[in-house]
N, C-alpha and C positions, 0 to 999 in steps of 0.2 A: 504494500500500500504506500502511495506517495505521502511523505510526511507533511505536516502543516506548512503552508507558505509563511515566509517571514522569519524563519529561524536564522537565516543568513541575511544580515542587514545590508552589506555591501562589500566590495573588494577593499581591503585595507591597504595593502601594498604588495609589490612584487620585488623579488631579488634577482638580479642579473649577475652572471659571472663574466669577467672580462680579463683578457690577457694584458691589457694596457690600462690600468686603473686611472692614472693621471689624465690620459687623453679622454677616457670615458667620462670622468668627472667634468672635464672642461667642456665636453659636448653637452652634457645635460644641464650644466649651469649657464654656459655662454650661449648655446644655440636654443635650447628649449626654455631656459629661464628658471630652472629649479634653484633652490637654495640649499646649501650644505647645512645640516643640522646635527653634526657630530661625526666622529670617526673613532673606530676602535681597531687598532692594528691595520690589517689590509681590507677593512670593511668601512665604507662611507655611507652615511645616511643622508638622503636628500628629500626635499618636500616641494610640492606644487603650492602655489600661493593660496589656493582655496581649500586646502586640506585641513581639517580641524585636528588631525592627529600629528604625532611626532614626525613621522616620515611617510612618504609615498613610494619611495624607491630605495632599495639597498643595492649598492655595488660592491662586489667582493672579487678580489684578485684571484684568478685561476688560470691555468694553462690554456683552457679553451673557453669560448663564449657559450652561453646557454642560460637556461632558467634554473634558479635555485628554488626558492620558496614562493608560493602564492599564499598570502595571508588574507583570511576572511574574518571580518568582525561579525559576531552574532548579535542578535537583537536583545539579549539578556543573558544573565548567568544560567538561568534554567534552559534557555535555548541552546547554550553551549553544551550543557550536560545531556540534553536530548539528542543533539547531533553525535556526541561521543557514543552514547548508547546505540544509536542507529548504525554507526560505523562498525562497532564491535558485534552487534547482532547480525550484520551482513557478512561477518567473517573477516573484517578488516582489523588491522592492528595500528597502534599509535603509541606515542609517549608524550609525557608532559615535560615542558621545558620553560625556562624564564630567561631568555637570552637576548632580548631586544629592548633597547631603551624606550621608555614611554609606554610600555605595555606590561600587563600582568602575565599570567600563565598562558601558554600556547599549547594546544594539543596538536601534535604533528603526525600526519598520516600521509598516505599516498593514494592516488587514483589507480585503477588497474594497469595503467601504462607506466606507472612509476613516478609521475609528477608529484612533487612534494606539496602538500597543502597544510596550512597551519590555521587552526580555528582559535579565536580568543574573544573575550568580552571586555576585560579591564583595559582601559585606554586613557592616557593622560591628554587632556586638551592642550593644544599648543598655545603658548603665550608669546607673542612676538616681542622681541626686544627692540629698543631704540628706534633706529631708522626704518625697521621693518614693520612698525606698528601702522595699521591702516587708519584712514580717516573715517571709514564706515565701520561701526562697531559690530556689524553682523558679518564681517569678513575677517578671517583669521590673520591675514597678513597683507601688507601692501602689495599692490600689483608690481611685478618686476619691471625695471626700466631697461631691460636687456633681453635680447633674443625674442623668441616667439611668445613667451609668457603663457604656457599651457595652464589650464585651470585644474585638471585632475587626471589621475590615472583612470582610464576609461574601461579597458578590457584586456584580456589575455587570450591569445589564440595558440592552442597547443597543437603540435603534431602528434598523431596517435596511430599505433599499429591497428587498433580496433576502435573505430569511432563510436560505434553503438555501445560497446561495453563501458566506455568512459562516460559517454553522455548519460547512460542509465545510472551510473554511480552518482553523477551530479543530481539527477532527478529523484531517484529512489532513496538515496542516502543523505544528500545535502539539501534537497528540497527545491532545486532549480526548476524553472519551467522552460520547455523547449519552445522556440518561436519560429525558426525556419530550418530547413535542412536540404541537402542534395541527396537524391536517391539515383544510383546508377541503374542502367537497364537490367543488370544482373540481380537487382534488389538490394545490393550493398549500400549502406549509408556512408557516403563519402565525406560528409561534413554536417555538423549540427551546431546551431547557435542557441544559447540558453541564457536565461536571466534569473537573478535572485530578487529583482526589484521591478519597478515600472519601466526601467530602461529596456529597450528592445533586445539588448544582449549584454552580458557581462563576461561570459567565457564562450570560447568556440573550440571545437575539436575538428581538425582537418586530417584526412587520411595521409599518412606518411608512406609514400610509394616504396620506400626502401624496406618497410617492415620493421624499422627500428622503433624503440620505445623511449619515452621520456624526453623527446626533443621539443624545441620551441619553434613556432612559426614567427610570432611577433608579439610585442606588447604595444599598447596604444594609449596616447594621451589626448584628451579632449581640448579643443580650442573654443573660444567664444563664438567665432563666426567662420564662414567659408573664406572670407577675405584674409583671416589670419593664416590660413593654409596657403593661399596664394603668396602672401608675404614670406612665409616660411620657405617656399620654393626659391624666391629671390635671395633670401638670406643663405640658403644652402649653396646656391651658385657662387655667391660672393665669398663664402667662407670655406669652400672646398668640401662640404658635406656631400657624400655620395647619395644621389637620388636614384632609386631603383625604378620607380614609375609614379606617375601622377603629376599634377593633381587630376583626379578622376572622381566619378561617383559610382560606387558599387551598385549593382543591380539588387543583390541580396542585402537587405537591411537599409539600402539607400544611403549609405554613409559616404559623405564627401571626404576624400582622403589623400594623403601623400605618404609614400613609403620611402624611408631613408635608412641608411646604416650608420650606427655609431661606430667610433674607431675600434672598439673591442670586437666588432663583428656581429653584433646583434641587430636584427631588423627592428625598426621602430616606426610605428604608424602615427601620424598626426591625423586626427579625425574630427569631424563636426557632426555628431549624431544627436545634438542636444534637442532638436525639435521632434524627434520620433520616439514616442512612448507607447508602451503596450498597456493600455488602461482597461481593456476588457478582461474580466476575471476568467472568461471562458474562451480566450483567444485560441483559434484553431492553429495547429501546426501547419505551416505553409511548406509544401514540398516542391522543389525544383527538380525537373527531370534532367536526364543527361542531355537530351536534345535542347532543352531550354538553356542549359548551362553553356552549351556550345555557342550560343548567340553572343556571349561575351560576359566577362567578369565585371566590366565597368564601361558603360557607354560604348559597347562594342569591342573593348579591349579584351583580347584573349587571356586565358588563365596565365597568371604570372608564375614563372619558374625561377628559382633562385638557388644560391649555393646551399641554403638550408635543406633543399630537397635534392640537389644534384652534386653537392660536394665541392664546388669550385667557387671561391670567394670572388666578389666583384673587384674589378680593378679600380683602385682609388685614384682620384685625380691628383 
């Protein structure tokens, strides 16, 4: 039985591994406009200006790029306990830890593909110091005066060996709602978009053609407007940020977007999905066929292939 909606309040933050920590920090602060809010050894904590929590992104030095932990804040302490019971009742395992600043205990588990998820409730509200204090008291931090100035971490797109098994983990164990999917002619589910909230999607699973497990497709940050994404493309050209594709508008979920790579080798999406919400409590799962998908990923653009699916990194300018 699908658990009650609302136990997962929202995506808290994501962790990325990077082989070039300094360059990655410079990208996220200088190009995207995030703010450093602490460092512990080879791990740096950064935040978007409209995040009420301690951090939105964790960068950790590793030999290879990729996703570390996706952290999800629950709607209450009881909701956290409920999800832990659901994970263990489904045969999953996890462990409790308290290893991130600004947060209480986290229950760390994995989806069937091996992507690490951390669930938590206790969270310290951010108090902006000095020049970072906003003029508007309902905003956690002043808007950045550099880079794109992204508002929040929007979603994470996982690559998965078995899309359906991982999507069902999100639905049946964590309580996410599926909103759209791609079904191939063979009947296989090649991708599924899911939400914990009224946003049209918070997490995505996309089929990994290599059959590998635990890999990342991209993380995405939301902008205020489409024009911010157009400006981001100009900034990318001026500052040497590698643009994979865009700006475009996706057919599925209708997200206006730009795909770039940060220096550590992780794909980052800038997106403007702010106007599309799923308000219907009985929203039907929209299925795209293989033939419909062939019409294009975005305004006729064919499906994007990258080094995360084919093993060859982009040439940096």
